[in-house]
Steps between C-alpha positions, in 0.01 A plus 500: 500500500607360170431135437870451410616630841248282686612195299869576564446528877283188511758300301779602739281407796427157348869437430599597855224291654617200299857557616390543863270197508680260269867573431617646832363216716697255284816707539450524876440124527814430297705742713372347825616161377857629499498510877611776741284807423721743691772481232284407202532770231239337275243505782576865586474607134167318457360655818613849390340444158180381671490820710560713191227323299250545786583870528474554124167319489372734769619805307347380174166410657484841670589680175238303305239598758602866492489517122162327490362779723578776247172681443480609134250772602772669706738529201461846345373533144677826418839466672795264483456202734550126513439352154546830314714535186672839493672663202764741624736756350844464658602866525873424548534256213238652270333168432161345568480197728206283592448323831232272634453528877477146643538306826856435611477131398432600138762774470742471207661827402631358173133447398391841629322353802581689819387431851273728698778500763786597262617865503345579163186299578446685828568833326237430233218399735225755497633694198295611201571592140701823492653459844875534548658234716839522668625168630809422708647177365821321595666659193382852591199722449285443192234728367203380293188649351192280484389491133242224501322295762305177461356374828413142591134594444575617140674167423215285636 
C-alpha cells in the first residue's frame, strides 16, 4: 500500500474520531438542553451524524486492515496488477493512454489513476505487453492494446 493512501485513511480516521469523541457529545448535550427529545430536530440530527460517523469509522478501519494485508509477493511481476503503470493504445481513438492501477481510494481518472475495481482496471488485470483488451465501459466498448507495462516491483 502506498504511504499516501495509508496517511489519507489514517487522517480521515483521526478527524472522525475527534468529531465522535469531542464535537458530537457537545452537540448532543446542547440539544438535550433544549428539552423534549421526541420533537428535537437538533438532537435527531446529532444522533444520525453520530451513527454515520461510527459506521464510517468501522469501514475505514476495516479497509485499512485489508490494504495492510496485501502481500507484495502475490502481485505478479510480468502482468498488470495493483500498482502497475500500463501504456495502452486506444484502438478506437488511435491514441496512447497511460493508466496507473491503484486502490479505489486513490483513483483519479483525470490523473490517469484508475481503480482495480473500475471497468478498465478490471479489464487490465492479468494482461501483458501485446495483449488486446476489450472493456465494457458506461460509454460503450473500448479496445486497447497493451504497449508497455511497469509493475509495482519495477517501480520499487
